[in-house]
PyMOL Python script that loads the backbone (N, CA, C, O; Angstrom):
from pymol import cmd

cmd.read_pdbstr("""\
ATOM      1  N   MET A   1     -67.106 -23.844-140.051  1.00  0.00           N
ATOM      2  CA  MET A   1     -67.384 -25.046-139.761  1.00  0.00           C
ATOM      3  C   MET A   1     -66.098 -25.498-138.569  1.00  0.00           C
ATOM      4  O   MET A   1     -66.066 -26.712-138.371  1.00  0.00           O
ATOM      5  N   ALA A   2     -65.536 -25.054-138.139  1.00  0.00           N
ATOM      6  CA  ALA A   2     -64.665 -25.899-137.121  1.00  0.00           C
ATOM      7  C   ALA A   2     -65.041 -25.393-136.018  1.00  0.00           C
ATOM      8  O   ALA A   2     -65.068 -26.276-135.162  1.00  0.00           O
ATOM      9  N   ASP A   3     -65.282 -24.603-135.703  1.00  0.00           N
ATOM     10  CA  ASP A   3     -67.089 -24.078-134.530  1.00  0.00           C
ATOM     11  C   ASP A   3     -67.925 -24.706-134.030  1.00  0.00           C
ATOM     12  O   ASP A   3     -68.404 -24.885-132.910  1.00  0.00           O
ATOM     13  N   LEU A   4     -68.190 -25.396-136.130  1.00  0.00           N
ATOM     14  CA  LEU A   4     -69.591 -26.590-135.761  1.00  0.00           C
ATOM     15  C   LEU A   4     -69.067 -28.211-135.469  1.00  0.00           C
ATOM     16  O   LEU A   4     -69.707 -28.981-134.754  1.00  0.00           O
ATOM     17  N   ASN A   5     -68.193 -28.458-135.940  1.00  0.00           N
ATOM     18  CA  ASN A   5     -67.237 -29.269-135.882  1.00  0.00           C
ATOM     19  C   ASN A   5     -66.709 -29.645-133.810  1.00  0.00           C
ATOM     20  O   ASN A   5     -66.485 -30.748-133.310  1.00  0.00           O
ATOM     21  N   LYS A   6     -66.678 -28.318-133.143  1.00  0.00           N
ATOM     22  CA  LYS A   6     -66.493 -28.738-132.203  1.00  0.00           C
ATOM     23  C   LYS A   6     -67.708 -28.623-131.885  1.00  0.00           C
ATOM     24  O   LYS A   6     -68.076 -29.738-131.516  1.00  0.00           O
ATOM     25  N   GLN A   7     -68.440 -27.983-131.830  1.00  0.00           N
ATOM     26  CA  GLN A   7     -70.018 -28.519-131.160  1.00  0.00           C
ATOM     27  C   GLN A   7     -70.498 -29.822-131.132  1.00  0.00           C
ATOM     28  O   GLN A   7     -70.597 -30.392-130.045  1.00  0.00           O
ATOM     29  N   LEU A   8     -70.763 -30.291-132.004  1.00  0.00           N
ATOM     30  CA  LEU A   8     -70.390 -31.643-132.340  1.00  0.00           C
ATOM     31  C   LEU A   8     -70.000 -32.495-131.600  1.00  0.00           C
ATOM     32  O   LEU A   8     -70.609 -33.557-131.475  1.00  0.00           O
ATOM     33  N   GLY A   9     -68.791 -32.186-130.883  1.00  0.00           N
ATOM     34  CA  GLY A   9     -67.491 -32.724-130.404  1.00  0.00           C
ATOM     35  C   GLY A   9     -68.058 -33.132-128.874  1.00  0.00           C
ATOM     36  O   GLY A   9     -67.608 -33.995-128.120  1.00  0.00           O
ATOM     37  N   ASP A  10     -69.324 -32.125-128.643  1.00  0.00           N
ATOM     38  CA  ASP A  10     -69.369 -31.726-127.397  1.00  0.00           C
ATOM     39  C   ASP A  10     -68.964 -31.007-126.140  1.00  0.00           C
ATOM     40  O   ASP A  10     -69.306 -30.987-124.958  1.00  0.00           O
ATOM     41  N   TYR A  11     -67.905 -30.307-127.080  1.00  0.00           N
ATOM     42  CA  TYR A  11     -68.073 -28.193-126.810  1.00  0.00           C
ATOM     43  C   TYR A  11     -69.057 -27.381-126.611  1.00  0.00           C
ATOM     44  O   TYR A  11     -70.189 -27.358-127.094  1.00  0.00           O
ATOM     45  N   ARG A  12     -68.390 -26.533-125.655  1.00  0.00           N
ATOM     46  CA  ARG A  12     -69.671 -26.022-125.140  1.00  0.00           C
ATOM     47  C   ARG A  12     -69.016 -24.864-124.946  1.00  0.00           C
ATOM     48  O   ARG A  12     -67.813 -25.128-124.919  1.00  0.00           O
ATOM     49  N   LEU A  13     -69.219 -23.627-124.785  1.00  0.00           N
ATOM     50  CA  LEU A  13     -69.037 -22.381-125.909  1.00  0.00           C
ATOM     51  C   LEU A  13     -68.974 -21.631-123.458  1.00  0.00           C
ATOM     52  O   LEU A  13     -69.797 -21.402-122.572  1.00  0.00           O
ATOM     53  N   THR A  14     -67.038 -21.602-123.674  1.00  0.00           N
ATOM     54  CA  THR A  14     -67.112 -21.302-122.056  1.00  0.00           C
ATOM     55  C   THR A  14     -66.663 -20.620-121.632  1.00  0.00           C
ATOM     56  O   THR A  14     -65.436 -20.621-121.525  1.00  0.00           O
ATOM     57  N   THR A  15     -67.754 -19.286-120.974  1.00  0.00           N
ATOM     58  CA  THR A  15     -66.918 -17.796-119.939  1.00  0.00           C
ATOM     59  C   THR A  15     -66.260 -17.564-119.226  1.00  0.00           C
ATOM     60  O   THR A  15     -66.875 -16.581-118.813  1.00  0.00           O
ATOM     61  N   ALA A  16     -65.470 -17.604-118.656  1.00  0.00           N
ATOM     62  CA  ALA A  16     -64.639 -17.156-117.150  1.00  0.00           C
ATOM     63  C   ALA A  16     -64.693 -15.595-116.825  1.00  0.00           C
ATOM     64  O   ALA A  16     -65.195 -14.633-117.406  1.00  0.00           O
ATOM     65  N   GLN A  17     -64.142 -15.716-115.936  1.00  0.00           N
ATOM     66  CA  GLN A  17     -64.826 -14.260-115.381  1.00  0.00           C
ATOM     67  C   GLN A  17     -63.683 -14.130-114.820  1.00  0.00           C
ATOM     68  O   GLN A  17     -63.958 -14.678-113.752  1.00  0.00           O
ATOM     69  N   ILE A  18     -62.509 -13.795-114.712  1.00  0.00           N
ATOM     70  CA  ILE A  18     -61.660 -13.840-113.517  1.00  0.00           C
ATOM     71  C   ILE A  18     -61.079 -13.059-113.065  1.00  0.00           C
ATOM     72  O   ILE A  18     -60.139 -12.503-113.633  1.00  0.00           O
ATOM     73  N   TYR A  19     -61.432 -12.831-112.048  1.00  0.00           N
ATOM     74  CA  TYR A  19     -60.734 -11.503-111.021  1.00  0.00           C
ATOM     75  C   TYR A  19     -59.398 -11.702-110.711  1.00  0.00           C
ATOM     76  O   TYR A  19     -58.971 -12.852-110.608  1.00  0.00           O
ATOM     77  N   TYR A  20     -58.354 -10.308-110.475  1.00  0.00           N
ATOM     78  CA  TYR A  20     -57.577 -10.892-110.196  1.00  0.00           C
ATOM     79  C   TYR A  20     -56.966  -9.760-109.428  1.00  0.00           C
ATOM     80  O   TYR A  20     -57.802  -8.872-109.265  1.00  0.00           O
ATOM     81  N   HIS A  21     -55.717  -9.458-108.862  1.00  0.00           N
ATOM     82  CA  HIS A  21     -55.493  -8.453-107.851  1.00  0.00           C
ATOM     83  C   HIS A  21     -53.725  -7.641-109.156  1.00  0.00           C
ATOM     84  O   HIS A  21     -52.756  -8.209-109.659  1.00  0.00           O
ATOM     85  N   MET A  22     -54.127  -6.404-109.156  1.00  0.00           N
ATOM     86  CA  MET A  22     -53.280  -5.707-109.860  1.00  0.00           C
ATOM     87  C   MET A  22     -52.042  -5.780-108.670  1.00  0.00           C
ATOM     88  O   MET A  22     -52.094  -5.752-107.440  1.00  0.00           O
ATOM     89  N   PRO A  23     -50.644  -5.910-109.864  1.00  0.00           N
ATOM     90  CA  PRO A  23     -49.286  -6.303-108.842  1.00  0.00           C
ATOM     91  C   PRO A  23     -49.176  -5.117-108.571  1.00  0.00           C
ATOM     92  O   PRO A  23     -47.959  -5.218-108.414  1.00  0.00           O
ATOM     93  N   ASP A  24     -49.476  -3.413-108.249  1.00  0.00           N
ATOM     94  CA  ASP A  24     -49.228  -2.755-107.465  1.00  0.00           C
ATOM     95  C   ASP A  24     -50.005  -1.317-107.218  1.00  0.00           C
ATOM     96  O   ASP A  24     -49.743  -0.199-106.774  1.00  0.00           O
ATOM     97  N   VAL A  25     -50.940  -1.921-107.688  1.00  0.00           N
ATOM     98  CA  VAL A  25     -51.894  -1.921-106.450  1.00  0.00           C
ATOM     99  C   VAL A  25     -52.997  -3.224-105.773  1.00  0.00           C
ATOM    100  O   VAL A  25     -54.166  -3.589-105.900  1.00  0.00           O
ATOM    101  N   LYS A  26     -51.990  -3.535-105.144  1.00  0.00           N
ATOM    102  CA  LYS A  26     -52.761  -4.914-104.358  1.00  0.00           C
ATOM    103  C   LYS A  26     -54.017  -4.712-103.272  1.00  0.00           C
ATOM    104  O   LYS A  26     -54.489  -5.691-102.694  1.00  0.00           O
ATOM    105  N   ASP A  27     -54.356  -3.795-103.119  1.00  0.00           N
ATOM    106  CA  ASP A  27     -56.342  -3.479-102.754  1.00  0.00           C
ATOM    107  C   ASP A  27     -56.802  -3.343-103.928  1.00  0.00           C
ATOM    108  O   ASP A  27     -57.978  -2.990-103.837  1.00  0.00           O
ATOM    109  N   LEU A  28     -56.399  -3.465-105.248  1.00  0.00           N
ATOM    110  CA  LEU A  28     -57.473  -3.091-106.749  1.00  0.00           C
ATOM    111  C   LEU A  28     -57.976  -4.590-107.419  1.00  0.00           C
ATOM    112  O   LEU A  28     -57.122  -4.967-108.221  1.00  0.00           O
ATOM    113  N   LEU A  29     -58.672  -5.169-107.354  1.00  0.00           N
ATOM    114  CA  LEU A  29     -59.397  -6.538-108.382  1.00  0.00           C
ATOM    115  C   LEU A  29     -60.163  -5.752-109.469  1.00  0.00           C
ATOM    116  O   LEU A  29     -61.171  -5.048-109.405  1.00  0.00           O
ATOM    117  N   GLN A  30     -59.395  -6.088-110.434  1.00  0.00           N
ATOM    118  CA  GLN A  30     -59.455  -5.898-112.157  1.00  0.00           C
ATOM    119  C   GLN A  30     -60.322  -7.735-111.982  1.00  0.00           C
ATOM    120  O   GLN A  30     -60.333  -8.773-111.321  1.00  0.00           O
ATOM    121  N   GLU A  31     -61.068  -6.841-113.442  1.00  0.00           N
ATOM    122  CA  GLU A  31     -61.949  -8.380-113.938  1.00  0.00           C
ATOM    123  C   GLU A  31     -61.538  -8.859-115.711  1.00  0.00           C
ATOM    124  O   GLU A  31     -61.042  -8.198-116.623  1.00  0.00           O
ATOM    125  N   PHE A  32     -61.903  -9.966-115.654  1.00  0.00           N
ATOM    126  CA  PHE A  32     -61.052 -10.493-117.441  1.00  0.00           C
ATOM    127  C   PHE A  32     -61.738 -11.062-117.584  1.00  0.00           C
ATOM    128  O   PHE A  32     -61.934 -12.013-116.828  1.00  0.00           O
ATOM    129  N   ILE A  33     -62.975 -10.652-119.295  1.00  0.00           N
ATOM    130  CA  ILE A  33     -63.507 -12.225-119.021  1.00  0.00           C
ATOM    131  C   ILE A  33     -62.716 -12.960-120.393  1.00  0.00           C
ATOM    132  O   ILE A  33     -62.224 -12.219-121.243  1.00  0.00           O
ATOM    133  N   TRP A  34     -62.641 -14.339-120.528  1.00  0.00           N
ATOM    134  CA  TRP A  34     -62.136 -15.051-120.981  1.00  0.00           C
ATOM    135  C   TRP A  34     -63.323 -16.450-121.750  1.00  0.00           C
ATOM    136  O   TRP A  34     -63.697 -17.532-121.297  1.00  0.00           O
ATOM    137  N   GLN A  35     -63.668 -15.549-123.389  1.00  0.00           N
ATOM    138  CA  GLN A  35     -64.284 -16.739-123.478  1.00  0.00           C
ATOM    139  C   GLN A  35     -63.844 -17.454-124.921  1.00  0.00           C
ATOM    140  O   GLN A  35     -63.113 -16.889-125.734  1.00  0.00           O
ATOM    141  N   ASP A  36     -64.483 -18.976-125.136  1.00  0.00           N
ATOM    142  CA  ASP A  36     -63.561 -20.056-125.633  1.00  0.00           C
ATOM    143  C   ASP A  36     -64.749 -21.050-125.830  1.00  0.00           C
ATOM    144  O   ASP A  36     -65.755 -21.094-125.122  1.00  0.00           O
ATOM    145  N   TYR A  37     -64.462 -21.864-126.937  1.00  0.00           N
ATOM    146  CA  TYR A  37     -65.093 -23.462-127.316  1.00  0.00           C
ATOM    147  C   TYR A  37     -64.006 -24.772-125.782  1.00  0.00           C
ATOM    148  O   TYR A  37     -62.800 -24.991-125.668  1.00  0.00           O
ATOM    149  N   ASP A  38     -64.990 -25.192-125.103  1.00  0.00           N
ATOM    150  CA  ASP A  38     -63.781 -25.951-124.445  1.00  0.00           C
ATOM    151  C   ASP A  38     -64.744 -26.770-124.056  1.00  0.00           C
ATOM    152  O   ASP A  38     -65.926 -26.436-124.134  1.00  0.00           O
ATOM    153  N   LEU A  39     -64.304 -28.094-123.531  1.00  0.00           N
ATOM    154  CA  LEU A  39     -65.258 -29.644-123.039  1.00  0.00           C
ATOM    155  C   LEU A  39     -65.305 -29.462-120.677  1.00  0.00           C
ATOM    156  O   LEU A  39     -64.563 -29.366-119.700  1.00  0.00           O
ATOM    157  N   ALA A  40     -66.721 -29.532-121.073  1.00  0.00           N
ATOM    158  CA  ALA A  40     -67.121 -29.400-120.063  1.00  0.00           C
ATOM    159  C   ALA A  40     -67.155 -31.002-119.203  1.00  0.00           C
ATOM    160  O   ALA A  40     -67.617 -31.847-119.970  1.00  0.00           O
ATOM    161  N   PRO A  41     -66.816 -31.547-117.945  1.00  0.00           N
ATOM    162  CA  PRO A  41     -66.385 -29.985-117.199  1.00  0.00           C
ATOM    163  C   PRO A  41     -65.764 -30.048-116.797  1.00  0.00           C
ATOM    164  O   PRO A  41     -65.819 -29.687-115.622  1.00  0.00           O
ATOM    165  N   THR A  42     -64.386 -30.621-117.390  1.00  0.00           N
ATOM    166  CA  THR A  42     -63.287 -30.807-116.911  1.00  0.00           C
ATOM    167  C   THR A  42     -62.322 -29.433-117.649  1.00  0.00           C
ATOM    168  O   THR A  42     -61.350 -28.926-117.088  1.00  0.00           O
ATOM    169  N   PHE A  43     -62.828 -29.036-118.921  1.00  0.00           N
ATOM    170  CA  PHE A  43     -61.951 -27.424-118.970  1.00  0.00           C
ATOM    171  C   PHE A  43     -60.776 -27.386-118.941  1.00  0.00           C
ATOM    172  O   PHE A  43     -60.069 -26.720-118.185  1.00  0.00           O
ATOM    173  N   PRO A  44     -60.258 -28.586-120.325  1.00  0.00           N
ATOM    174  CA  PRO A  44     -59.474 -28.235-120.535  1.00  0.00           C
ATOM    175  C   PRO A  44     -58.179 -27.119-121.118  1.00  0.00           C
ATOM    176  O   PRO A  44     -56.955 -27.240-121.070  1.00  0.00           O
ATOM    177  N   HIS A  45     -58.885 -26.232-121.563  1.00  0.00           N
ATOM    178  CA  HIS A  45     -58.685 -24.876-122.490  1.00  0.00           C
ATOM    179  C   HIS A  45     -58.088 -23.710-121.295  1.00  0.00           C
ATOM    180  O   HIS A  45     -57.173 -22.894-121.183  1.00  0.00           O
ATOM    181  N   LEU A  46     -59.386 -24.288-120.427  1.00  0.00           N
ATOM    182  CA  LEU A  46     -59.834 -22.389-119.823  1.00  0.00           C
ATOM    183  C   LEU A  46     -58.312 -23.622-118.443  1.00  0.00           C
ATOM    184  O   LEU A  46     -58.180 -22.781-117.554  1.00  0.00           O
ATOM    185  N   HIS A  47     -57.733 -24.389-118.159  1.00  0.00           N
ATOM    186  CA  HIS A  47     -56.966 -24.792-117.449  1.00  0.00           C
ATOM    187  C   HIS A  47     -55.537 -24.526-118.043  1.00  0.00           C
ATOM    188  O   HIS A  47     -54.533 -24.265-117.380  1.00  0.00           O
ATOM    189  N   LYS A  48     -55.632 -24.651-119.577  1.00  0.00           N
ATOM    190  CA  LYS A  48     -54.314 -23.819-119.781  1.00  0.00           C
ATOM    191  C   LYS A  48     -53.565 -22.715-119.903  1.00  0.00           C
ATOM    192  O   LYS A  48     -52.400 -22.344-120.044  1.00  0.00           O
ATOM    193  N   PHE A  49     -55.315 -22.099-119.735  1.00  0.00           N
ATOM    194  CA  PHE A  49     -54.635 -20.076-120.488  1.00  0.00           C
ATOM    195  C   PHE A  49     -55.020 -20.405-118.613  1.00  0.00           C
ATOM    196  O   PHE A  49     -56.038 -19.716-118.549  1.00  0.00           O
ATOM    197  N   LEU A  50     -54.914 -20.760-117.728  1.00  0.00           N
ATOM    198  CA  LEU A  50     -55.205 -19.959-116.280  1.00  0.00           C
ATOM    199  C   LEU A  50     -53.739 -20.402-115.631  1.00  0.00           C
ATOM    200  O   LEU A  50     -53.088 -19.666-114.888  1.00  0.00           O
ATOM    201  N   ASP A  51     -53.287 -21.897-116.094  1.00  0.00           N
ATOM    202  CA  ASP A  51     -51.731 -22.086-116.152  1.00  0.00           C
ATOM    203  C   ASP A  51     -50.513 -21.399-116.612  1.00  0.00           C
ATOM    204  O   ASP A  51     -49.369 -21.279-116.172  1.00  0.00           O
ATOM    205  N   PHE A  52     -51.319 -20.885-117.918  1.00  0.00           N
ATOM    206  CA  PHE A  52     -50.481 -19.185-118.380  1.00  0.00           C
ATOM    207  C   PHE A  52     -50.320 -18.317-117.577  1.00  0.00           C
ATOM    208  O   PHE A  52     -49.315 -17.801-117.086  1.00  0.00           O
ATOM    209  N   TRP A  53     -51.629 -18.134-117.430  1.00  0.00           N
ATOM    210  CA  TRP A  53     -51.939 -16.639-115.952  1.00  0.00           C
ATOM    211  C   TRP A  53     -50.587 -16.713-115.012  1.00  0.00           C
ATOM    212  O   TRP A  53     -49.658 -15.908-114.945  1.00  0.00           O
ATOM    213  N   THR A  54     -50.793 -17.949-114.313  1.00  0.00           N
ATOM    214  CA  THR A  54     -49.709 -17.915-113.222  1.00  0.00           C
ATOM    215  C   THR A  54     -48.215 -17.695-113.721  1.00  0.00           C
ATOM    216  O   THR A  54     -47.299 -16.889-113.554  1.00  0.00           O
ATOM    217  N   ARG A  55     -48.409 -18.539-114.231  1.00  0.00           N
ATOM    218  CA  ARG A  55     -47.054 -18.852-114.701  1.00  0.00           C
ATOM    219  C   ARG A  55     -45.721 -17.005-115.361  1.00  0.00           C
ATOM    220  O   ARG A  55     -44.624 -16.511-115.105  1.00  0.00           O
ATOM    221  N   GLU A  56     -47.389 -16.684-116.584  1.00  0.00           N
ATOM    222  CA  GLU A  56     -46.011 -15.057-116.477  1.00  0.00           C
ATOM    223  C   GLU A  56     -46.752 -14.072-116.115  1.00  0.00           C
ATOM    224  O   GLU A  56     -46.285 -12.939-116.232  1.00  0.00           O
ATOM    225  N   ILE A  57     -48.336 -14.290-115.488  1.00  0.00           N
ATOM    226  CA  ILE A  57     -48.963 -12.868-115.479  1.00  0.00           C
ATOM    227  C   ILE A  57     -48.307 -12.531-114.309  1.00  0.00           C
ATOM    228  O   ILE A  57     -47.607 -13.259-113.604  1.00  0.00           O
ATOM    229  N   ASP A  58     -48.616 -11.268-114.152  1.00  0.00           N
ATOM    230  CA  ASP A  58     -48.009 -10.474-112.871  1.00  0.00           C
ATOM    231  C   ASP A  58     -49.352 -10.667-111.521  1.00  0.00           C
ATOM    232  O   ASP A  58     -49.207 -11.069-110.367  1.00  0.00           O
ATOM    233  N   GLY A  59     -50.878 -10.107-112.384  1.00  0.00           N
ATOM    234  CA  GLY A  59     -51.971 -10.961-111.692  1.00  0.00           C
ATOM    235  C   GLY A  59     -51.782 -11.740-110.698  1.00  0.00           C
ATOM    236  O   GLY A  59     -51.343 -12.890-110.710  1.00  0.00           O
ATOM    237  N   LYS A  60     -52.183 -10.979-109.654  1.00  0.00           N
ATOM    238  CA  LYS A  60     -52.911 -12.765-109.106  1.00  0.00           C
ATOM    239  C   LYS A  60     -53.534 -13.386-108.484  1.00  0.00           C
ATOM    240  O   LYS A  60     -53.830 -12.900-107.392  1.00  0.00           O
ATOM    241  N   LEU A  61     -53.974 -14.528-108.759  1.00  0.00           N
ATOM    242  CA  LEU A  61     -55.478 -14.755-109.049  1.00  0.00           C
ATOM    243  C   LEU A  61     -56.860 -14.391-108.447  1.00  0.00           C
ATOM    244  O   LEU A  61     -57.666 -15.176-108.945  1.00  0.00           O
ATOM    245  N   HIS A  62     -57.283 -13.820-107.871  1.00  0.00           N
ATOM    246  CA  HIS A  62     -58.311 -13.379-106.731  1.00  0.00           C
ATOM    247  C   HIS A  62     -59.625 -14.764-106.601  1.00  0.00           C
ATOM    248  O   HIS A  62     -59.863 -15.443-105.602  1.00  0.00           O
ATOM    249  N   SER A  63     -60.235 -14.835-107.847  1.00  0.00           N
ATOM    250  CA  SER A  63     -61.253 -15.905-108.054  1.00  0.00           C
ATOM    251  C   SER A  63     -61.660 -16.707-109.634  1.00  0.00           C
ATOM    252  O   SER A  63     -60.771 -16.744-110.484  1.00  0.00           O
ATOM    253  N   VAL A  64     -62.672 -17.163-109.861  1.00  0.00           N
ATOM    254  CA  VAL A  64     -62.884 -17.852-111.045  1.00  0.00           C
ATOM    255  C   VAL A  64     -64.330 -18.256-110.715  1.00  0.00           C
ATOM    256  O   VAL A  64     -64.776 -18.910-109.772  1.00  0.00           O
ATOM    257  N   TYR A  65     -65.190 -17.427-112.222  1.00  0.00           N
ATOM    258  CA  TYR A  65     -66.220 -17.890-112.066  1.00  0.00           C
ATOM    259  C   TYR A  65     -66.917 -18.030-113.967  1.00  0.00           C
ATOM    260  O   TYR A  65     -67.014 -17.189-114.859  1.00  0.00           O
ATOM    261  N   VAL A  66     -67.275 -19.542-113.895  1.00  0.00           N
ATOM    262  CA  VAL A  66     -67.265 -20.186-115.132  1.00  0.00           C
ATOM    263  C   VAL A  66     -68.810 -20.751-115.744  1.00  0.00           C
ATOM    264  O   VAL A  66     -69.584 -21.437-115.077  1.00  0.00           O
ATOM    265  N   ALA A  67     -68.944 -20.501-116.514  1.00  0.00           N
ATOM    266  CA  ALA A  67     -70.728 -20.820-116.879  1.00  0.00           C
ATOM    267  C   ALA A  67     -70.255 -21.644-118.398  1.00  0.00           C
ATOM    268  O   ALA A  67     -69.295 -21.198-119.026  1.00  0.00           O
ATOM    269  N   LYS A  68     -70.848 -22.595-118.793  1.00  0.00           N
ATOM    270  CA  LYS A  68     -70.947 -23.031-119.921  1.00  0.00           C
ATOM    271  C   LYS A  68     -72.306 -23.138-120.682  1.00  0.00           C
ATOM    272  O   LYS A  68     -73.366 -23.271-120.072  1.00  0.00           O
ATOM    273  N   ARG A  69     -72.203 -23.055-122.450  1.00  0.00           N
ATOM    274  CA  ARG A  69     -73.875 -22.876-122.659  1.00  0.00           C
ATOM    275  C   ARG A  69     -73.711 -24.114-124.325  1.00  0.00           C
ATOM    276  O   ARG A  69     -72.842 -24.141-125.196  1.00  0.00           O
ATOM    277  N   GLU A  70     -74.770 -24.823-124.168  1.00  0.00           N
ATOM    278  CA  GLU A  70     -74.346 -25.214-125.324  1.00  0.00           C
ATOM    279  C   GLU A  70     -75.272 -24.538-126.653  1.00  0.00           C
ATOM    280  O   GLU A  70     -76.360 -24.005-126.870  1.00  0.00           O
ATOM    281  N   ILE A  71     -74.356 -24.851-127.168  1.00  0.00           N
ATOM    282  CA  ILE A  71     -74.718 -23.514-128.269  1.00  0.00           C
ATOM    283  C   ILE A  71     -76.017 -24.685-130.119  1.00  0.00           C
ATOM    284  O   ILE A  71     -76.373 -24.023-131.095  1.00  0.00           O
ATOM    285  N   ILE A  72     -76.159 -25.327-130.076  1.00  0.00           N
ATOM    286  CA  ILE A  72     -76.857 -26.362-130.389  1.00  0.00           C
ATOM    287  C   ILE A  72     -77.871 -27.587-129.240  1.00  0.00           C
ATOM    288  O   ILE A  72     -77.732 -28.658-128.648  1.00  0.00           O
ATOM    289  N   THR A  73     -78.841 -26.556-129.475  1.00  0.00           N
ATOM    290  CA  THR A  73     -79.716 -27.206-128.072  1.00  0.00           C
ATOM    291  C   THR A  73     -80.773 -27.440-128.974  1.00  0.00           C
ATOM    292  O   THR A  73     -80.899 -26.669-129.925  1.00  0.00           O
ATOM    293  N   THR A  74     -82.040 -28.975-128.732  1.00  0.00           N
ATOM    294  CA  THR A  74     -82.709 -28.552-129.902  1.00  0.00           C
ATOM    295  C   THR A  74     -84.172 -27.613-128.922  1.00  0.00           C
ATOM    296  O   THR A  74     -85.174 -28.136-129.408  1.00  0.00           O
ATOM    297  N   SER A  75     -84.436 -27.045-128.350  1.00  0.00           N
ATOM    298  CA  SER A  75     -85.105 -25.602-128.479  1.00  0.00           C
ATOM    299  C   SER A  75     -84.468 -24.169-128.976  1.00  0.00           C
ATOM    300  O   SER A  75     -84.959 -23.121-128.556  1.00  0.00           O
ATOM    301  N   ASP A  76     -83.425 -24.165-129.831  1.00  0.00           N
ATOM    302  CA  ASP A  76     -82.858 -23.540-130.647  1.00  0.00           C
ATOM    303  C   ASP A  76     -84.320 -23.616-131.962  1.00  0.00           C
ATOM    304  O   ASP A  76     -84.846 -22.703-132.599  1.00  0.00           O
ATOM    305  N   TYR A  77     -84.609 -25.196-131.948  1.00  0.00           N
ATOM    306  CA  TYR A  77     -85.519 -25.218-133.136  1.00  0.00           C
ATOM    307  C   TYR A  77     -87.039 -25.402-132.667  1.00  0.00           C
ATOM    308  O   TYR A  77     -87.452 -26.002-131.674  1.00  0.00           O
ATOM    309  N   ARG A  78     -87.905 -24.576-133.862  1.00  0.00           N
ATOM    310  CA  ARG A  78     -89.654 -24.448-133.573  1.00  0.00           C
ATOM    311  C   ARG A  78     -90.139 -25.139-135.130  1.00  0.00           C
ATOM    312  O   ARG A  78     -89.148 -25.383-135.818  1.00  0.00           O
ATOM    313  N   ASN A  79     -91.088 -25.392-135.611  1.00  0.00           N
ATOM    314  CA  ASN A  79     -92.066 -26.131-136.144  1.00  0.00           C
ATOM    315  C   ASN A  79     -92.972 -25.058-136.386  1.00  0.00           C
ATOM    316  O   ASN A  79     -93.701 -24.729-135.451  1.00  0.00           O
ATOM    317  N   ALA A  80     -93.076 -24.332-137.690  1.00  0.00           N
ATOM    318  CA  ALA A  80     -93.739 -22.987-138.449  1.00  0.00           C
ATOM    319  C   ALA A  80     -94.969 -23.390-138.173  1.00  0.00           C
ATOM    320  O   ALA A  80     -95.362 -24.554-138.241  1.00  0.00           O
ATOM    321  N   ASP A  81     -95.947 -21.927-137.687  1.00  0.00           N
ATOM    322  CA  ASP A  81     -96.774 -22.490-137.453  1.00  0.00           C
ATOM    323  C   ASP A  81     -97.784 -22.362-138.952  1.00  0.00           C
ATOM    324  O   ASP A  81     -98.608 -23.198-139.321  1.00  0.00           O
ATOM    325  N   TRP A  82     -97.585 -21.630-139.344  1.00  0.00           N
ATOM    326  CA  TRP A  82     -98.465 -21.945-140.816  1.00  0.00           C
ATOM    327  C   TRP A  82     -97.130 -22.228-142.102  1.00  0.00           C
ATOM    328  O   TRP A  82     -95.937 -22.482-141.936  1.00  0.00           O
ATOM    329  N   LEU A  83     -97.824 -22.079-143.198  1.00  0.00           N
ATOM    330  CA  LEU A  83     -97.220 -23.197-144.609  1.00  0.00           C
ATOM    331  C   LEU A  83     -98.040 -22.691-145.688  1.00  0.00           C
ATOM    332  O   LEU A  83     -99.251 -22.867-145.823  1.00  0.00           O
ATOM    333  N   GLY A  84     -97.202 -21.999-146.495  1.00  0.00           N
ATOM    334  CA  GLY A  84     -98.405 -20.985-147.636  1.00  0.00           C
ATOM    335  C   GLY A  84     -97.093 -20.942-148.468  1.00  0.00           C
ATOM    336  O   GLY A  84     -95.921 -21.316-148.426  1.00  0.00           O
ATOM    337  N   THR A  85     -98.166 -20.120-149.416  1.00  0.00           N
ATOM    338  CA  THR A  85     -96.952 -19.240-150.577  1.00  0.00           C
ATOM    339  C   THR A  85     -97.472 -17.769-150.585  1.00  0.00           C
ATOM    340  O   THR A  85     -98.673 -17.504-150.652  1.00  0.00           O
ATOM    341  N   MET A  86     -96.712 -17.049-150.529  1.00  0.00           N
ATOM    342  CA  MET A  86     -97.128 -16.053-151.289  1.00  0.00           C
ATOM    343  C   MET A  86     -96.943 -15.266-152.865  1.00  0.00           C
ATOM    344  O   MET A  86     -95.891 -15.499-153.462  1.00  0.00           O
ATOM    345  N   GLN A  87     -97.751 -14.537-153.381  1.00  0.00           N
ATOM    346  CA  GLN A  87     -97.280 -14.156-154.720  1.00  0.00           C
ATOM    347  C   GLN A  87     -96.761 -13.005-154.475  1.00  0.00           C
ATOM    348  O   GLN A  87     -96.247 -12.353-155.384  1.00  0.00           O
TER     349      GLN A  87
END
""", "prot")
cmd.dss("prot")
cmd.show_as("cartoon", "prot")
cmd.util.cbc("prot")
cmd.orient("prot")
C-alpha cells in the first residue's frame, strides 16, 4: 500500500544506471543499477544515494543515466470489447 501512496503523491519509479571505476583497476568500468521510487525532476532519493556513494564507497563515479516511469497511467486501462455471461 505504501508504494501506491507514493505513486499517488507524484513519486515515479526511477532507475539509475551508474558507471564507476574500480578502485584497484582504474581502467575497468563497472555498472551498478539503482532503482527506487523518487520525485522527478529533482530526484532527492537518488541524490542522497549518490552523496552516500561519493562519501563512503571507493569506486569513483564515471557517469549516471536516469530513467523514470509513471507507474499508474491512463494507458494501463482499457475498455472491455465484450460484455456477457458464460455458464
